[in-house]
C-alpha positions in Angstrom: 62.1 145.3 107.9 64.9 145.1 110.5 67.3 142.3 110.1 67.2 139.5 112.7 70.6 139.1 114.2 70.2 135.8 116.0 73.2 134.5 118.0 73.7 131.8 120.6 75.9 130.9 123.5 76.3 127.5 124.9 77.6 126.5 128.4 78.0 122.8 129.3 78.1 122.0 133.0 78.7 118.8 134.9 76.6 118.7 138.1 78.2 116.1 140.4 76.4 114.0 142.9 77.6 116.2 145.8 76.1 119.3 144.2 79.4 120.7 142.9 79.3 122.3 139.4 82.1 122.1 136.9 82.1 124.1 133.7 83.2 121.9 130.8 82.6 124.2 127.8 81.5 127.7 127.0 81.4 129.2 123.5 79.2 130.8 120.8 77.2 128.4 118.7 76.1 128.6 115.1 72.5 129.5 114.2 71.9 127.3 111.2 69.9 128.0 108.0 67.1 125.9 109.6 66.2 128.9 111.7 65.7 130.9 108.5 63.6 128.2 107.0 61.4 128.1 110.0 61.0 131.8 110.2 60.3 132.0 106.5 57.5 129.5 106.9 56.1 131.5 109.9 56.3 134.9 108.3 54.9 133.9 104.9 52.1 131.7 106.4 53.3 128.8 104.2 54.0 126.3 106.9 52.5 125.2 110.2 49.2 126.7 111.4 50.1 126.5 115.1 52.7 128.6 116.9 53.8 125.6 118.9 55.2 124.1 115.7 57.7 126.9 115.5 58.9 126.5 119.1 62.3 125.0 119.8 61.2 121.9 121.7 63.7 119.1 120.9 67.5 118.5 121.1 70.0 115.8 120.2 73.4 115.1 121.4 75.9 113.1 119.4 79.4 111.6 119.1 80.6 112.8 115.7 81.2 116.5 116.2 84.1 118.1 114.3 85.1 121.6 115.2 86.6 122.1 111.7 83.5 121.0 109.7 80.4 122.9 110.6 78.6 126.2 109.8 75.3 127.8 109.0 74.6 125.2 106.3 74.8 122.3 108.9 71.4 120.6 108.8 72.1 117.6 111.1 74.3 116.2 113.8 77.2 114.1 112.4 76.4 111.1 114.6 73.3 111.5 116.8 73.0 109.2 119.8 70.7 106.3 119.4 67.9 105.1 121.5 69.9 102.5 123.5 72.3 105.2 124.6 69.5 107.5 125.8 67.2 104.9 127.4 69.4 103.4 130.0 68.0 102.1 133.4 66.8 105.0 135.5 66.7 107.6 132.7 64.2 110.4 133.0 64.5 111.7 129.5 61.5 112.0 127.3 62.7 110.4 124.0 60.7 110.8 120.7 61.3 109.1 117.4 60.7 111.7 114.7 61.6 112.2 111.0 63.7 115.3 110.8 64.0 117.7 107.9 67.4 117.4 106.4 68.5 119.5 103.5 64.9 120.2 102.5 63.6 116.6 102.7 62.0 114.5 105.4 64.5 111.9 106.5 64.3 108.6 108.3 63.2 108.9 112.0 65.9 109.6 114.6 65.7 109.9 118.4 65.2 113.4 120.0 65.0 114.5 123.5 61.9 116.6 124.3 62.6 119.9 126.2 60.1 120.4 129.0 58.5 123.9 129.0 59.8 124.3 132.6 63.4 124.2 131.1 62.8 127.1 128.8 63.1 130.6 130.2 63.1 134.2 129.1 66.3 135.8 130.3 65.9 139.3 128.8 63.5 141.1 126.4 65.4 139.5 123.4 66.8 136.2 124.7 65.6 132.8 125.7 67.6 130.1 127.5 67.1 126.4 127.0 68.3 124.3 129.9 69.0 120.9 128.3 69.3 118.2 131.0 70.9 114.8 130.5 70.3 113.1 133.9 73.0 110.9 135.6 71.4 107.7 134.2 71.3 108.7 130.5 74.1 108.3 127.9 76.3 106.6 130.4 79.6 105.5 128.8 79.0 107.6 125.7 81.6 110.1 124.6 79.7 113.2 123.5 81.0 116.1 121.4 78.1 117.7 119.6 74.6 119.1 120.3 71.8 120.6 118.3 68.5 122.5 119.0 65.5 121.7 116.8 62.4 123.7 115.9 59.4 121.3 116.3 57.5 121.2 113.0 57.8 124.4 110.9 56.2 122.8 107.8 53.2 121.7 109.8 53.4 118.0 108.7 51.1 115.4 110.1 54.0 113.8 111.9 56.3 116.4 113.5 59.5 116.9 111.5 62.0 118.9 113.5 64.6 121.1 111.8 68.0 122.0 113.2 68.2 125.7 114.2 71.4 125.8 116.2 74.4 123.6 116.4 77.7 123.3 118.2 80.5 120.7 118.3 82.3 120.8 121.7 85.3 119.3 123.5 84.7 115.6 124.0 83.2 114.5 127.2 82.6 110.9 128.4 79.3 110.8 130.2 79.2 108.8 133.5 76.6 108.1 136.1 78.5 110.4 138.6 77.1 113.6 137.1 74.2 115.2 135.4 75.0 117.2 132.3 73.3 120.6 132.0 73.6 122.4 128.7 72.6 126.1 129.1 71.9 127.4 125.6 70.9 131.0 125.2 69.6 132.3 121.9 69.4 136.1 121.5 67.6 138.1 118.7 
């Protein structure tokens, strides 16, 4: 069987009120071992029975990223944002409280942002882009510096338990209401 050589690239853009765009960050990311766990469940038929459970449908942003302490064994954000930061007045984000898989076990529930299907696009025969949008009214006043993509529910548990499949700490950015944050994350196989 041919080896899967998954890789990812992340661009973080500020979209200002007047429509101007400013690139804040652009780098490769790490595909974590959670991608392998999810694919192993899929290919062995030992996990979820629905293909939608293997889709990347959630993300988190956080405040504890450390560019010197991450790698393929990373299984969670250092400090994911809490519900109060996400759910500010006027926010359009769809927030879900779900118990993630961390280091092989189901953990205490955390808050995740749901990625609308309209924000997922095929960009080539072997690549998909996730356009993660944090609107102007969300996470205001929070200094962000890490982000993660999560596969929905590879074990097929009754309550979806997402697993981290891609992660990246980035240059700190204080979120304000003067811009929307768009994280363009491309995963290639």
